[in-house]
ROSE-882351 format. One record per residue (C-alpha): y, z, x; residue in one letter. Coordinates in nm, 4 decimals, always signed. Each point is the difference from the previous one (the first is absolute). Example, Ala and Ser with C-alpha at 12.3 -4.5 7.8 and 13.67 -1.06 7.14 Angstrom:
2
PT        y        z        x aa
PT  -0.4500  +0.7800  +1.2300  A
PT  +0.3440  -0.0660  +0.1370  S
//
This chain:
458
PT        y        z        x aa
PT -14.3326  +6.8015 +15.0527  M
PT  +0.0731  -0.3805  +0.1478  I
PT  -0.3510  -0.0645  +0.0911  N
PT  -0.1169  +0.1062  -0.3365  K
PT  +0.2743  -0.2042  -0.1719  I
PT  -0.0983  -0.3199  +0.2189  F
PT  -0.3900  +0.0491  -0.0519  A
PT  +0.0977  -0.0255  -0.3695  L
PT  +0.1945  -0.3126  +0.0872  F
PT  -0.2321  -0.1756  +0.1961  V
PT  -0.2642  +0.0625  -0.2633  F
PT  +0.2147  -0.1315  -0.3013  S
PT  -0.0003  -0.3069  +0.2638  I
PT  -0.3556  -0.0167  +0.0388  F
PT  -0.0585  +0.0214  -0.3733  T
PT  +0.2388  -0.3108  -0.0694  Q
PT  -0.1452  -0.2002  +0.2451  L
PT  -0.3680  +0.0788  -0.1111  S
PT  +0.0906  -0.1015  -0.3399  F
PT  +0.1621  -0.3172  +0.1180  A
PT  -0.2958  -0.2046  -0.0782  S
PT  -0.2772  +0.0321  -0.2380  E
PT  -0.2700  -0.0192  +0.3074  N
PT  +0.1501  +0.1623  +0.2773  P
PT  -0.1903  -0.0311  +0.3422  T
PT  +0.0317  +0.2936  +0.1925  P
PT  +0.1561  -0.0709  +0.3421  P
PT  -0.3176  +0.1345  +0.1919  D
PT  -0.2254  -0.2171  -0.1661  S
PT  +0.1314  -0.3274  +0.1008  I
PT  -0.1669  -0.1863  +0.2357  S
PT  +0.2056  -0.1950  +0.2544  V
PT  -0.1854  -0.1731  +0.2858  S
PT  +0.0986  +0.0666  +0.3457  I
PT  +0.1636  -0.3701  +0.0289  V
PT  +0.2021  +0.0446  -0.3093  N
PT  +0.1185  +0.3386  +0.1373  R
PT  +0.0723  -0.1113  +0.3525  T
PT  +0.2084  -0.3098  -0.1654  A
PT  +0.2014  +0.2054  -0.2070  A
PT  +0.1274  +0.2406  +0.3118  A
PT  +0.0653  -0.3189  +0.1776  Y
PT  +0.1955  -0.1419  -0.2981  I
PT  +0.1870  +0.3455  -0.0480  V
PT  +0.1198  +0.0047  +0.3523  E
PT  +0.1538  -0.3493  -0.0674  E
PT  +0.1679  +0.1332  -0.2872  A
PT  +0.1180  +0.3037  +0.1789  R
PT  +0.1794  -0.2531  +0.2274  A
PT  +0.1651  -0.2058  -0.2438  L
PT  +0.0890  +0.3402  -0.1837  F
PT  +0.2005  +0.1163  +0.3183  S
PT  +0.2013  -0.3068  -0.0005  Q
PT  +0.1321  +0.0535  -0.3279  G
PT  -0.1930  -0.2957  -0.1609  K
PT  -0.1733  +0.2238  -0.2953  F
PT  -0.0787  -0.2893  -0.2516  K
PT  -0.2258  -0.1467  +0.3034  D
PT  -0.1491  +0.3326  +0.0689  A
PT  -0.0890  +0.0759  -0.3452  L
PT  -0.2160  -0.3316  -0.0193  I
PT  -0.1915  +0.0899  +0.2929  K
PT  -0.0292  +0.3661  -0.1163  F
PT  -0.1509  -0.1338  -0.3503  R
PT  -0.2477  -0.2268  +0.2051  Q
PT  -0.0909  +0.3073  +0.2038  A
PT  -0.0676  +0.2161  -0.2859  S
PT  -0.2217  -0.2762  -0.1531  I
PT  -0.2208  -0.0167  +0.3321  K
PT  -0.0037  +0.3575  +0.0154  D
PT  +0.0408  +0.2299  -0.3914  P
PT  -0.1164  +0.3098  +0.1245  S
PT  +0.3012  +0.0445  +0.2917  S
PT  +0.2618  +0.2142  -0.0727  W
PT  +0.2284  -0.2300  +0.2538  K
PT  +0.0621  -0.3034  -0.2242  A
PT  +0.1276  +0.1507  -0.3099  P
PT  +0.2117  +0.2871  +0.2203  Y
PT  +0.1541  -0.3216  +0.1583  W
PT  +0.0622  -0.1752  -0.3318  V
PT  +0.1377  +0.2905  -0.1383  S
PT  +0.2854  +0.0061  +0.2943  R
PT  +0.0368  -0.3737  -0.0292  C
PT  +0.1067  +0.0275  -0.3677  H
PT  +0.2153  +0.2781  +0.1022  Y
PT  +0.2156  -0.1803  +0.2315  E
PT  +0.0448  -0.3092  -0.2567  M
PT  +0.0777  +0.2785  -0.2382  D
PT  -0.2625  -0.0435  -0.2268  N
PT  -0.0652  +0.3804  -0.0575  Y
PT  -0.2338  -0.0113  -0.3069  G
PT  -0.2395  -0.1876  +0.2191  Y
PT  +0.0487  +0.2165  +0.3136  A
PT  -0.0727  +0.3193  -0.2186  L
PT  -0.3043  -0.1918  -0.1078  K
PT  -0.1694  -0.1061  +0.3691  Y
PT  +0.1061  +0.3400  +0.1332  A
PT  -0.2062  +0.1456  -0.2496  K
PT  -0.3230  -0.2290  +0.0375  E
PT  +0.0350  +0.0740  +0.3405  A
PT  -0.0286  +0.4056  -0.0178  I
PT  -0.3040  -0.0606  -0.2213  V
PT  -0.1650  -0.1929  +0.2678  L
PT  +0.0185  +0.2554  +0.2637  N
PT  +0.2431  +0.2855  -0.0428  D
PT  -0.0952  +0.1685  +0.3447  N
PT  +0.0206  -0.2825  +0.2182  E
PT  +0.2990  -0.1667  -0.1567  I
PT  +0.3200  -0.0264  +0.2107  E
PT  +0.2293  +0.3450  -0.1027  K
PT  +0.2857  -0.2496  -0.0492  D
PT  -0.1509  -0.0853  -0.3322  V
PT  +0.1444  +0.3131  -0.1730  Y
PT  +0.3567  -0.0996  +0.0980  N
PT  -0.0781  -0.3425  -0.1399  L
PT  -0.1376  +0.1663  -0.3249  L
PT  +0.3299  +0.2317  -0.0028  A
PT  +0.2199  -0.3252  +0.0882  N
PT  -0.1029  -0.2238  -0.2584  S
PT  -0.0076  +0.3432  -0.2961  Y
PT  +0.3477  +0.0531  +0.1387  H
PT  +0.1082  -0.3829  +0.0092  R
PT  -0.1906  -0.0191  -0.4070  L
PT  +0.2189  +0.3264  -0.1093  G
PT  -0.3254  +0.2302  -0.0395  M
PT  +0.1809  +0.2817  +0.1746  I
PT  -0.2703  +0.2666  -0.0233  D
PT  -0.2618  -0.2012  +0.1500  S
PT  +0.2394  -0.1202  +0.2613  A
PT  +0.0882  +0.3716  +0.0814  T
PT  -0.3976  +0.0989  +0.0287  V
PT  -0.0823  -0.2933  +0.2089  L
PT  +0.2919  +0.0654  +0.2401  Y
PT  -0.1258  +0.3924  +0.0293  E
PT  -0.3640  -0.1280  +0.0653  M
PT  +0.1248  -0.2428  +0.2580  A
PT  +0.1980  +0.2302  +0.1748  I
PT  -0.3001  +0.2374  +0.0134  S
PT  -0.2203  -0.3023  +0.1106  K
PT  +0.2279  -0.1419  +0.2799  L
PT  +0.1567  +0.1324  +0.3413  T
PT  +0.2880  +0.1554  -0.0472  K
PT  +0.1498  -0.2809  +0.2550  V
PT  -0.1343  -0.2613  -0.2350  R
PT  +0.1210  +0.1870  -0.2954  A
PT  +0.3327  -0.0132  +0.1344  E
PT  -0.0250  -0.3668  +0.1211  E
PT  -0.0746  -0.0720  -0.3831  L
PT  +0.2915  +0.1885  -0.1230  N
PT  -0.2172  +0.2212  -0.2177  L
PT  +0.2266  +0.2972  -0.0222  P
PT  +0.3144  -0.2309  -0.1005  L
PT  -0.2620  -0.1374  -0.2693  K
PT  -0.0719  +0.3125  -0.1672  L
PT  +0.3611  +0.1212  -0.0301  E
PT  +0.0587  -0.3805  -0.1420  Q
PT  -0.2468  +0.1027  -0.2814  C
PT  +0.1547  +0.3463  -0.0789  K
PT  +0.3173  -0.2014  -0.0084  F
PT  -0.1333  -0.2215  -0.2580  V
PT  -0.1379  +0.2725  -0.2194  M
PT  +0.3208  +0.1840  +0.0598  A
PT  +0.2076  -0.3200  -0.1734  E
PT  -0.2332  -0.0209  -0.2610  K
PT  +0.0468  +0.3785  -0.0813  E
PT  +0.3530  -0.0424  +0.0060  A
PT  -0.0034  -0.2776  -0.2564  G
PT  +0.1366  -0.2867  +0.2030  N
PT  -0.1628  -0.3480  -0.1470  K
PT  +0.0478  -0.3393  +0.1906  L
PT  +0.2734  -0.2045  -0.1585  R
PT  -0.0231  -0.3097  +0.1800  R
PT  -0.0432  -0.3466  -0.2067  K
PT  -0.1570  -0.2887  +0.1640  R
PT  +0.2146  -0.3274  +0.0070  L
PT  -0.1002  -0.2444  -0.3031  T
PT  -0.0232  -0.3504  +0.0887  G
PT  -0.1413  -0.1735  +0.2907  S
PT  +0.1309  +0.2277  +0.3004  V
PT  -0.3331  +0.1790  +0.0029  N
PT  -0.3271  -0.1678  +0.0615  T
PT  -0.3380  +0.0561  +0.0743  G
PT  +0.1584  -0.0068  +0.3888  Y
PT  +0.1959  +0.2230  +0.1664  N
PT  +0.3618  +0.0259  -0.1049  D
PT  +0.2484  +0.2337  +0.1216  Y
PT  +0.3460  +0.0465  +0.1836  G
PT  +0.2165  -0.0832  -0.3111  A
PT  +0.3721  -0.0518  +0.0642  V
PT  +0.2459  -0.0665  -0.2489  V
PT  +0.3625  -0.1426  -0.0229  F
PT  +0.2782  -0.1564  -0.1639  D
PT  +0.0193  +0.3149  -0.2519  G
PT  -0.3759  -0.0216  -0.0593  G
PT  -0.0680  -0.3543  -0.1188  K
PT  -0.1500  -0.1260  +0.3534  S
PT  -0.2944  +0.1565  +0.1625  M
PT  -0.1517  -0.1037  +0.3023  Y
PT  -0.3568  +0.1568  +0.0909  F
PT  -0.2581  -0.0433  +0.2395  T
PT  -0.3634  -0.1321  -0.0902  S
PT  -0.3234  -0.0699  +0.1715  R
PT  -0.1121  -0.2603  -0.2995  R
PT  -0.2403  -0.3249  +0.0652  E
PT  +0.3197  -0.2081  -0.0311  N
PT  +0.1476  +0.1245  +0.3080  T
PT  +0.1952  -0.2662  +0.2329  T
PT  -0.2890  -0.1862  +0.2308  G
PT  -0.2384  +0.1869  -0.2188  G
PT  -0.1274  +0.1905  +0.3497  G
PT  -0.1948  +0.3209  -0.0367  Q
PT  +0.0075  +0.2674  +0.2600  N
PT  -0.2930  +0.0059  +0.2279  P
PT  -0.0056  +0.4121  +0.0048  S
PT  +0.0220  +0.1199  -0.3934  D
PT  -0.1011  -0.4001  -0.1296  Q
PT  +0.3253  +0.0467  -0.2353  Q
PT  +0.2497  -0.2898  -0.0338  F
PT  +0.2938  -0.0038  +0.2028  F
PT  +0.3054  +0.2079  -0.1800  E
PT  +0.2887  -0.2269  -0.1035  D
PT  +0.3117  +0.0883  -0.1583  I
PT  +0.0314  -0.0687  -0.4213  Y
PT  +0.2857  -0.0654  -0.2370  R
PT  +0.0384  +0.1053  -0.3375  A
PT  +0.2383  -0.0082  -0.2906  T
PT  +0.0649  +0.2434  -0.2574  W
PT  -0.0302  -0.1638  -0.3521  D
PT  +0.1540  +0.1767  -0.2530  S
PT  -0.1295  -0.1653  -0.3031  E
PT  -0.3642  +0.0717  +0.0866  M
PT  +0.0933  +0.3227  +0.1693  N
PT  -0.1925  -0.0667  +0.3224  E
PT  +0.0142  -0.1555  +0.3665  W
PT  -0.0728  -0.3565  +0.0434  D
PT  +0.0529  -0.3322  +0.1618  S
PT  -0.2102  +0.1188  +0.2691  I
PT  +0.0255  -0.1929  +0.3343  T
PT  -0.0386  +0.0180  +0.3850  N
PT  +0.1443  -0.3105  +0.0415  E
PT  +0.3090  +0.1722  +0.1839  L
PT  +0.0672  -0.2662  +0.2694  G
PT  -0.0259  +0.1008  +0.3844  K
PT  -0.0429  +0.3872  -0.1224  I
PT  -0.3451  -0.0401  -0.0190  N
PT  -0.2709  -0.1662  +0.2804  T
PT  -0.3679  +0.0057  +0.0316  T
PT  +0.0208  +0.3374  +0.1543  G
PT  +0.0747  +0.3621  -0.1566  F
PT  +0.3555  +0.0018  -0.1954  E
PT  +0.1009  +0.3553  -0.1663  S
PT  +0.3372  +0.0670  -0.1315  V
PT  +0.1372  +0.3845  +0.0256  S
PT  +0.3845  -0.0789  -0.0591  H
PT  +0.2560  -0.2145  -0.1830  I
PT  +0.3522  +0.0384  -0.0668  S
PT  +0.1313  +0.0346  -0.3441  E
PT  +0.1737  -0.3268  +0.0131  D
PT  -0.3319  -0.1688  +0.0932  G
PT  +0.1703  -0.1614  +0.3233  L
PT  -0.1900  +0.1507  +0.2963  Y
PT  -0.3539  +0.1673  -0.0317  A
PT  -0.2308  +0.1593  +0.2927  Y
PT  -0.3688  -0.0898  +0.0342  I
PT  -0.2657  +0.0882  +0.2163  T
PT  -0.2148  -0.2884  +0.1469  M
PT  -0.3020  -0.0074  +0.1877  N
PT  -0.1138  -0.3576  +0.1010  M
PT  -0.2478  +0.1053  +0.3008  E
PT  -0.3043  -0.0672  -0.2386  A
PT  +0.1278  -0.3046  -0.1133  A
PT  -0.1589  -0.2897  +0.2032  S
PT  +0.1657  -0.2512  -0.1910  K
PT  +0.3975  +0.0783  +0.1037  T
PT  +0.1519  -0.0375  +0.3635  K
PT  +0.1935  +0.2782  -0.0695  S
PT  -0.1573  +0.3035  +0.0881  K
PT  +0.0905  +0.3909  +0.0126  T
PT  -0.1451  +0.2954  +0.2131  K
PT  -0.1037  +0.1449  -0.3090  S
PT  +0.1635  +0.0662  -0.3316  S
PT  +0.4118  +0.0206  +0.0533  D
PT  +0.2978  +0.0411  -0.1952  I
PT  +0.2135  -0.2891  -0.0650  A
PT  +0.3573  -0.0954  -0.1451  E
PT  +0.0260  -0.3046  -0.2408  V
PT  +0.3327  -0.1251  -0.1799  N
PT  +0.0570  -0.1931  -0.2906  W
PT  +0.1744  -0.3080  +0.0565  T
PT  +0.2757  -0.1665  -0.1878  T
PT  -0.2880  -0.2873  -0.1216  Q
PT  -0.1193  +0.2753  -0.2247  E
PT  -0.3288  +0.0513  +0.2398  R
PT  -0.1461  +0.2223  +0.2429  W
PT  +0.0679  -0.0714  +0.3864  A
PT  -0.2465  +0.0510  +0.2532  S
PT  -0.0967  +0.3920  +0.0678  P
PT  +0.1433  +0.0767  +0.3368  K
PT  -0.1928  +0.3059  +0.1773  I
PT  +0.2433  +0.2545  +0.1141  I
PT  +0.0136  +0.0022  +0.3585  N
PT  -0.0227  +0.3720  +0.1066  N
PT  -0.2643  +0.1727  +0.1554  K
PT  +0.0257  +0.2988  -0.1424  S
PT  -0.0368  -0.1277  -0.3158  I
PT  -0.2781  -0.3333  +0.0449  N
PT  -0.2349  +0.1573  +0.2530  T
PT  -0.3636  -0.1215  +0.0562  S
PT  -0.0960  +0.2032  -0.2571  F
PT  +0.0111  +0.0276  -0.3859  F
PT  +0.3768  +0.0306  -0.0905  D
PT  +0.0883  -0.0879  -0.3814  S
PT  +0.1471  +0.1618  -0.3364  G
PT  +0.3657  -0.0323  +0.0810  A
PT  +0.2499  +0.1652  -0.2471  T
PT  +0.3924  +0.0100  +0.0344  L
PT  +0.2392  +0.2253  -0.1160  T
PT  +0.2968  -0.1828  -0.2492  G
PT  +0.2337  -0.1052  +0.2827  D
PT  -0.2708  -0.1769  +0.2018  G
PT  +0.0553  +0.2596  +0.3178  N
PT  -0.3333  +0.2006  +0.0065  T
PT  -0.3434  -0.0973  +0.0034  M
PT  -0.3053  +0.2058  -0.0513  Y
PT  -0.3253  -0.1781  +0.0716  F
PT  -0.3977  +0.0915  +0.0907  V
PT  -0.1291  -0.0361  +0.3436  S
PT  -0.3370  +0.1044  +0.1642  E
PT  +0.1637  -0.0348  +0.3516  K
PT  -0.0830  +0.3878  +0.0454  N
PT  -0.3822  -0.0473  -0.1895  A
PT  -0.1182  +0.2213  +0.2916  D
PT  +0.1532  +0.2776  -0.1239  K
PT  +0.0761  -0.0830  -0.3712  S
PT  -0.1517  -0.2813  -0.1520  K
PT  +0.2978  -0.1629  -0.1454  S
PT  +0.3644  +0.1752  -0.0542  D
PT  +0.3474  -0.0864  -0.1490  I
PT  +0.2716  -0.1237  +0.2513  Y
PT  +0.3953  -0.0186  -0.0375  V
PT  +0.2305  -0.2225  +0.1569  V
PT  +0.3625  -0.0744  -0.0266  Q
PT  +0.1710  -0.2895  +0.0067  R
PT  +0.2793  -0.0512  +0.2911  I
PT  +0.1885  -0.3124  -0.0700  G
PT  -0.1932  -0.2982  -0.0896  K
PT  -0.3248  +0.1425  +0.1991  K
PT  -0.2363  +0.2776  -0.0968  W
PT  +0.0070  +0.2968  +0.2526  G
PT  -0.3034  +0.2034  +0.1567  D
PT  -0.2233  +0.1472  -0.2846  A
PT  -0.1235  +0.3377  -0.0094  T
PT  -0.2630  +0.2075  -0.1581  R
PT  +0.0882  +0.2158  -0.2971  L
PT  -0.0822  +0.3881  +0.0556  P
PT  -0.3827  +0.1591  -0.0290  D
PT  +0.1327  +0.1339  -0.3572  V
PT  -0.0066  -0.3580  -0.1374  V
PT  -0.2921  -0.1668  +0.2181  N
PT  -0.3418  +0.1945  -0.0278  S
PT  -0.2499  -0.0937  +0.2393  N
PT  -0.1795  -0.2116  -0.2233  E
PT  +0.1771  -0.3298  -0.1423  R
PT  +0.3473  -0.0328  -0.1817  E
PT  +0.0592  -0.3660  -0.1469  T
PT  +0.2204  -0.1934  -0.2236  T
PT  +0.3062  +0.1998  +0.0297  P
PT  +0.3303  -0.0632  -0.2386  F
PT  +0.3015  +0.1908  +0.0568  I
PT  +0.2909  +0.0059  -0.2689  T
PT  +0.3126  -0.1944  +0.0176  P
PT  +0.2209  +0.3132  +0.1228  D
PT  -0.2290  +0.0727  +0.2440  G
PT  -0.1075  +0.3464  -0.1197  K
PT  -0.3417  -0.0115  -0.1350  Y
PT  -0.3026  -0.1850  +0.1729  L
PT  -0.2802  -0.0615  -0.1962  F
PT  -0.3604  -0.0805  +0.1793  Y
PT  -0.3793  -0.0065  -0.0405  S
PT  -0.2109  +0.2297  +0.2251  S
PT  -0.3467  +0.1375  +0.0144  N
PT  +0.0636  +0.2649  +0.2193  G
PT  +0.1079  +0.2496  -0.2312  F
PT  -0.1098  +0.2073  -0.2889  V
PT  +0.0262  -0.2089  -0.3047  G
PT  -0.2354  -0.1836  -0.2772  M
PT  -0.2319  -0.1770  +0.2547  G
PT  +0.0399  -0.2921  +0.2275  E
PT  +0.3684  -0.1364  +0.0508  Y
PT  +0.2377  +0.1743  -0.2591  D
PT  +0.3414  -0.0539  -0.0642  I
PT  +0.2568  +0.2629  +0.1702  Y
PT  +0.3762  +0.0274  +0.0742  F
PT  +0.1950  +0.1955  +0.2574  S
PT  +0.3806  +0.0498  -0.0040  E
PT  +0.2257  -0.0705  +0.2729  N
PT  +0.1640  +0.3148  +0.0774  L
PT  +0.2556  -0.2001  +0.2905  G
PT  -0.0232  +0.0307  +0.3474  G
PT  -0.3341  -0.1372  +0.0951  G
PT  -0.1745  +0.2851  -0.2292  N
PT  -0.2131  -0.0479  -0.3385  W
PT  -0.1396  +0.2312  -0.2452  G
PT  -0.3784  +0.0323  -0.0618  A
PT  -0.1711  -0.2498  -0.1802  P
PT  -0.0286  +0.0564  -0.3716  K
PT  -0.2875  -0.1701  -0.2150  N
PT  +0.0758  -0.1879  -0.2957  L
PT  -0.2522  +0.1358  -0.1815  G
PT  -0.2312  -0.1172  -0.2662  A
PT  +0.2609  -0.2099  -0.1913  K
PT  -0.0598  -0.2655  +0.2532  I
PT  -0.2364  +0.0841  +0.2587  N
PT  -0.3836  -0.0202  -0.0868  T
PT  -0.3192  +0.1015  +0.1955  V
PT  -0.0085  -0.3373  +0.1879  N
PT  +0.2553  -0.2137  +0.1936  N
PT  +0.3747  +0.0134  -0.1649  D
PT  +0.2465  -0.1996  +0.2564  T
PT  +0.3122  -0.2258  +0.0006  H
PT  +0.2573  +0.2259  -0.2118  F
PT  +0.3329  -0.1698  -0.0675  K
PT  +0.2409  +0.1494  -0.2358  F
PT  +0.2943  -0.1364  -0.1672  Y
PT  +0.2370  +0.2599  -0.1158  E
PT  +0.2237  -0.2180  -0.1853  K
PT  -0.2734  -0.1389  -0.2074  L
PT  -0.1775  +0.3230  +0.0044  N
PT  -0.3125  -0.1478  +0.0946  K
PT  -0.2685  +0.0817  +0.3040  A
PT  -0.2713  -0.2881  +0.1194  Y
PT  -0.2792  +0.1051  +0.1746  F
PT  -0.3797  -0.1070  +0.0335  S
PT  -0.3105  +0.1744  -0.0553  G
PT  -0.3902  -0.0921  -0.0231  L
PT  -0.0862  -0.1174  -0.3451  E
PT  -0.3878  +0.1631  -0.0674  I
PT  -0.2053  -0.2622  -0.2250  V
PT  -0.3533  +0.0728  -0.0209  G
PT  -0.1459  +0.0833  +0.3435  D
PT  +0.2675  -0.2237  +0.1606  K
PT  +0.3467  +0.0396  +0.1016  A
PT  +0.3187  -0.2017  +0.1166  S
PT  +0.3591  +0.0708  +0.0829  M
PT  +0.2501  -0.0626  -0.3189  D
PT  +0.3813  +0.0376  -0.0177  I
PT  +0.1397  +0.2771  -0.2719  Y
PT  +0.3117  +0.1118  -0.0852  E
PT  +0.1521  +0.3175  -0.1436  L
PT  +0.3292  +0.0392  -0.2043  T
PT  +0.1463  +0.3190  +0.1543  I
PT  +0.3171  +0.1232  +0.1401  T
PT  +0.0518  +0.1213  +0.3336  L
PT  +0.0620  +0.3753  -0.1212  E
PT  -0.3278  +0.0050  -0.1535  E
PT  -0.1669  -0.1585  +0.3288  L
PT  +0.1369  +0.2621  +0.2258  L
PT  -0.1018  +0.2824  -0.2407  K
//
């Protein structure tokens, strides 16, 4: 039955692409010289090396060059599709994956079915995604299917359909004003009774103007916004925050309600213009001075918190004595996990990993602990949910025990990345980040939801 459904599906793809132009040229009639075919193959290998380094924009340019040299080969459009997927351009990823299949559905890498399924999934076309995931499982080896988490992705499709059948609808509201741009904006942290906000952005006016050589996006900077009650929007956006921003990466994850201290993540390893270096991403404390400006951030001197691996996303209980954060120091077993550490006097103790009921074999990220320490909200791509990163919560049962994570459902989560959740009970507001898809492209934006804690925990 699956093969018949897929045959009809592929036939529909062929039909759509056959009529894409008035005078389509069948792939097997394209005459390509040996010189051009050889040149295209060489360019593809060059581009694949760039792709493996995470330089997707540079790789994309070369794959396009290869496609011009040899328009009869499936390889260039297949890799163009993969570049677009990594850049969150899901519509384009779908388009070029289809083109690759039309060119040669017999020799093409079987991962293309997973690529098609993922693209449909990200675009919310769940029926098509389900068929393609099933086809990918049938085409790939069991080991490869497990590596790609295909069984989990099928369960995610079922979860989406169940949420739809239950009538659960997205309730989030995109922030107004200039907080959100065409760049990635995320990680809102509010204080001062909801009148002030810090958030993280990778927009073009980042301090120093540096770009990450890996993903070729601007470095992270921390920005401040002020609520304008007359205009009913966030304005006065600025990253001129004194010493809190450097020419490297900075992101904010916690700020006290009075705005007098904050916890940020810093990575100055990639910033050649700064003398100060970090081994990777580290957690730092920063205080608001009596001169009404931020002092220089201080990297926490604790080897169980800051390591040579990625350490990030500190969140603290209301008394400031318990911290939760994310680390990749156990990446050989699980890709990134949430840890907890207690303050002992003026210093932090030894951090310990939360149990497996909270941490999956995949990635956990952007934790938020309620001030009373009772509920931990975080994002994960290792549990059944809508797709990619979803937001979950787990209840602290005491004695180091935690309840099974519960998905917040379709009122907040989508089929794409949903992260950086924060809840402010006094305001009855949640702030979080998610992908905003416009046309064939997408970027991270900041959202809010007016909701009570009781509603969240249902």
